[in-house]
TIRO-2110 file (N, C-alpha, C; in Angstrom, 1 decimal):
// TIRO-2110
-0.7, 9.1, -12.9, N, 1, A
-1.9, 9.1, -12.5, CA, 1, A
-2.6, 10.4, -12.0, C, 1, A
-1.6, 11.3, -11.6, N, 2, A
-2.1, 12.6, -11.2, CA, 2, A
-2.7, 13.3, -12.4, C, 2, A
-2.2, 13.1, -13.4, N, 3, A
-2.6, 13.8, -14.5, CA, 3, A
-4.2, 13.4, -15.0, C, 3, A
-4.4, 12.0, -14.7, N, 4, A
-5.8, 11.4, -14.8, CA, 4, A
-6.8, 12.0, -14.0, C, 4, A
-6.3, 12.2, -12.6, N, 5, A
-7.3, 12.9, -11.7, CA, 5, A
-7.4, 14.3, -11.9, C, 5, A
-6.5, 15.0, -12.5, N, 6, A
-6.5, 16.3, -12.8, CA, 6, A
-7.7, 16.4, -14.2, C, 6, A
-7.4, 15.5, -15.1, N, 7, A
-8.2, 15.7, -16.3, CA, 7, A
-9.8, 15.3, -15.8, C, 7, A
-9.9, 14.2, -14.9, N, 8, A
-11.3, 13.9, -14.5, CA, 8, A
-12.0, 15.0, -13.6, C, 8, A
-11.1, 15.8, -12.8, N, 9, A
-11.7, 17.0, -12.0, CA, 9, A
-12.3, 18.0, -13.1, C, 9, A
-11.3, 18.2, -14.2, N, 10, A
-11.7, 19.3, -15.0, CA, 10, A
-12.9, 18.9, -15.7, C, 10, A
-12.9, 17.5, -16.3, N, 11, A
-14.2, 17.1, -17.0, CA, 11, A
-15.5, 17.2, -16.1, C, 11, A
-15.3, 17.0, -14.7, N, 12, A
-16.6, 17.0, -13.9, CA, 12, A
-16.8, 18.5, -13.7, C, 12, A
-15.8, 19.5, -13.5, N, 13, A
-16.2, 20.9, -13.4, CA, 13, A
-16.8, 21.4, -14.6, C, 13, A
-16.3, 21.0, -15.7, N, 14, A
-17.0, 21.5, -17.2, CA, 14, A
-18.4, 21.0, -17.2, C, 14, A
-18.6, 19.7, -16.7, N, 15, A
-20.0, 19.1, -16.9, CA, 15, A
-21.0, 19.9, -16.1, C, 15, A
-20.5, 20.4, -14.9, N, 16, A
-21.4, 21.1, -14.0, CA, 16, A
-21.3, 22.6, -14.3, C, 16, A
-20.7, 23.1, -15.1, N, 17, A
-20.7, 24.4, -15.5, CA, 17, A
-19.6, 25.2, -14.6, C, 17, A
-18.5, 24.7, -14.0, N, 18, A
-17.8, 25.4, -13.1, CA, 18, A
-16.3, 25.6, -14.1, C, 18, A
-16.5, 26.3, -15.2, N, 19, A
-15.2, 26.2, -16.0, CA, 19, A
-14.3, 27.1, -15.3, C, 19, A
-14.6, 28.0, -14.2, N, 20, A
-13.6, 28.9, -13.7, CA, 20, A
-12.6, 28.1, -12.9, C, 20, A
-12.7, 26.8, -12.7, N, 21, A
-11.7, 26.1, -12.0, CA, 21, A
-10.5, 25.9, -12.8, C, 21, A
-10.5, 26.2, -14.0, N, 22, A
-9.4, 26.0, -15.0, CA, 22, A
-8.5, 27.2, -15.1, C, 22, A
-9.0, 28.3, -14.6, N, 23, A
-8.2, 29.6, -14.6, CA, 23, A
-6.8, 29.5, -14.1, C, 23, A
-5.8, 29.8, -14.8, N, 24, A
-4.4, 29.6, -14.4, CA, 24, A
-3.7, 31.0, -14.3, C, 24, A
-2.9, 31.0, -13.2, N, 25, A
-2.0, 32.3, -13.2, CA, 25, A
-0.8, 32.0, -13.8, C, 25, A
-0.1, 33.1, -14.0, N, 26, A
1.3, 33.0, -14.6, CA, 26, A
2.5, 32.2, -13.9, C, 26, A
2.1, 31.8, -12.7, N, 27, A
3.1, 31.1, -11.9, CA, 27, A
3.0, 29.6, -12.0, C, 27, A
4.1, 28.7, -11.9, N, 28, A
4.0, 27.4, -12.3, CA, 28, A
3.5, 26.8, -10.9, C, 28, A
2.9, 25.8, -11.1, N, 29, A
2.1, 25.1, -9.9, CA, 29, A
2.6, 23.6, -9.8, C, 29, A
2.8, 22.9, -8.6, N, 30, A
2.6, 21.6, -8.6, CA, 30, A
1.5, 20.8, -8.9, C, 30, A
1.7, 19.5, -9.1, N, 31, A
0.3, 18.7, -9.4, CA, 31, A
-0.5, 18.9, -8.2, C, 31, A
0.0, 18.8, -6.9, N, 32, A
-0.8, 19.0, -5.8, CA, 32, A
-1.7, 20.3, -5.7, C, 32, A
-0.9, 21.4, -6.0, N, 33, A
-1.5, 22.6, -6.0, CA, 33, A
-2.7, 22.8, -7.1, C, 33, A
-2.4, 22.2, -8.3, N, 34, A
-3.4, 22.1, -9.1, CA, 34, A
-4.8, 21.5, -8.8, C, 34, A
-4.4, 20.3, -8.0, N, 35, A
-5.6, 19.5, -7.3, CA, 35, A
-6.3, 20.3, -6.6, C, 35, A
-5.6, 20.9, -5.6, N, 36, A
-6.3, 21.9, -4.4, CA, 36, A
-7.1, 22.9, -5.1, C, 36, A
-6.7, 23.3, -6.4, N, 37, A
-7.7, 24.4, -6.9, CA, 37, A
-8.9, 24.0, -7.2, C, 37, A
-9.2, 22.5, -7.4, N, 38, A
-10.5, 22.1, -7.5, CA, 38, A
-11.1, 21.6, -6.1, C, 38, A
-10.5, 21.2, -5.2, N, 39, A
-11.1, 20.6, -4.1, CA, 39, A
-10.9, 21.1, -2.8, C, 39, A
-9.8, 22.4, -2.7, N, 40, A
-9.2, 22.9, -1.6, CA, 40, A
-8.4, 22.1, -0.9, C, 40, A
-7.7, 22.7, 0.3, N, 41, A
-6.6, 21.9, 0.9, CA, 41, A
-7.0, 21.8, 2.2, C, 41, A
-8.1, 21.8, 2.7, N, 42, A
-8.6, 21.6, 3.9, CA, 42, A
-8.5, 20.0, 4.2, C, 42, A
-8.7, 19.8, 5.5, N, 43, A
-8.9, 18.2, 5.8, CA, 43, A
-9.8, 17.7, 5.1, C, 43, A
-9.7, 16.4, 4.5, N, 44, A
-10.5, 15.6, 3.7, CA, 44, A
-10.4, 15.8, 2.2, C, 44, A
-9.4, 16.5, 1.7, N, 45, A
-9.2, 16.9, 0.4, CA, 45, A
-9.1, 15.5, -0.6, C, 45, A
-8.3, 14.4, 0.1, N, 46, A
-8.2, 13.3, -0.9, CA, 46, A
-9.6, 12.7, -1.1, C, 46, A
-10.3, 12.6, 0.0, N, 47, A
-11.8, 12.2, -0.3, CA, 47, A
-12.5, 12.9, -1.3, C, 47, A
-12.2, 14.1, -1.1, N, 48, A
-13.0, 15.1, -2.1, CA, 48, A
-12.5, 14.8, -3.8, C, 48, A
-11.4, 14.4, -3.8, N, 49, A
-10.8, 14.2, -5.4, CA, 49, A
-11.3, 12.7, -5.6, C, 49, A
-11.3, 11.6, -4.8, N, 50, A
-11.5, 10.4, -5.1, CA, 50, A
-12.9, 10.2, -5.2, C, 50, A
-13.8, 10.8, -4.5, N, 51, A
-15.3, 10.5, -4.4, CA, 51, A
-16.1, 10.8, -5.8, C, 51, A
-15.7, 12.1, -6.2, N, 52, A
-16.4, 12.3, -7.5, CA, 52, A
-16.0, 11.6, -8.7, C, 52, A
-14.4, 11.3, -8.9, N, 53, A
-14.0, 10.4, -9.9, CA, 53, A
-14.5, 9.2, -9.9, C, 53, A
-14.7, 8.4, -8.6, N, 54, A
-15.4, 7.1, -8.6, CA, 54, A
-16.9, 7.1, -9.1, C, 54, A
-17.6, 8.2, -8.4, N, 55, A
-18.9, 8.3, -8.7, CA, 55, A
-19.2, 8.6, -10.2, C, 55, A
-18.3, 9.3, -10.9, N, 56, A
-18.5, 9.5, -12.4, CA, 56, A
-18.2, 8.3, -13.3, C, 56, A
-17.8, 7.2, -12.6, N, 57, A
-17.3, 6.1, -13.5, CA, 57, A
-15.8, 6.4, -14.1, C, 57, A
-15.1, 7.3, -13.8, N, 58, A
-13.9, 7.6, -14.4, CA, 58, A
-12.7, 7.1, -13.7, C, 58, A
-12.9, 6.2, -12.7, N, 59, A
-11.8, 5.5, -11.8, CA, 59, A
-11.0, 4.5, -12.9, C, 59, A
-9.8, 4.7, -12.6, N, 60, A
-8.9, 4.0, -13.5, CA, 60, A
-8.5, 2.7, -12.9, C, 60, A
-8.8, 1.4, -13.2, N, 61, A
-8.5, 0.1, -12.5, CA, 61, A
-7.2, -0.2, -13.1, C, 61, A
-6.4, -0.5, -12.1, N, 62, A
-5.0, -1.0, -12.1, CA, 62, A
-4.8, -2.3, -11.8, C, 62, A
-5.8, -3.1, -11.5, N, 63, A
-5.4, -4.6, -10.9, CA, 63, A
-4.7, -5.5, -11.7, C, 63, A
-4.8, -5.2, -13.0, N, 64, A
-4.0, -6.1, -13.8, CA, 64, A
-2.4, -5.7, -14.0, C, 64, A
-2.2, -4.5, -13.5, N, 65, A
-0.9, -4.0, -13.6, CA, 65, A
0.2, -4.7, -12.6, C, 65, A
-0.5, -5.4, -11.7, N, 66, A
0.6, -6.3, -10.8, CA, 66, A
0.6, -7.8, -11.1, C, 66, A
-0.3, -8.1, -12.2, N, 67, A
-0.1, -9.4, -12.6, CA, 67, A
1.0, -9.7, -13.5, C, 67, A
1.7, -10.9, -13.4, N, 68, A
2.8, -11.1, -14.5, CA, 68, A
2.5, -12.2, -15.1, C, 68, A
END
């Protein structure tokens, strides 16, 4: 799921001409650090991840995953 959000954030960044968000250093980063590169690590970072993904209709619906 983290990779889905990272892909969505990259897509949104490219759509609005912010390709510099994808610049990588030579050091390995955790998934959370890669997300913070797009939205920052200040208070409210989770809302800054979810809001643009949902507003861009890129939200992955998982309601059927729990039905058997």
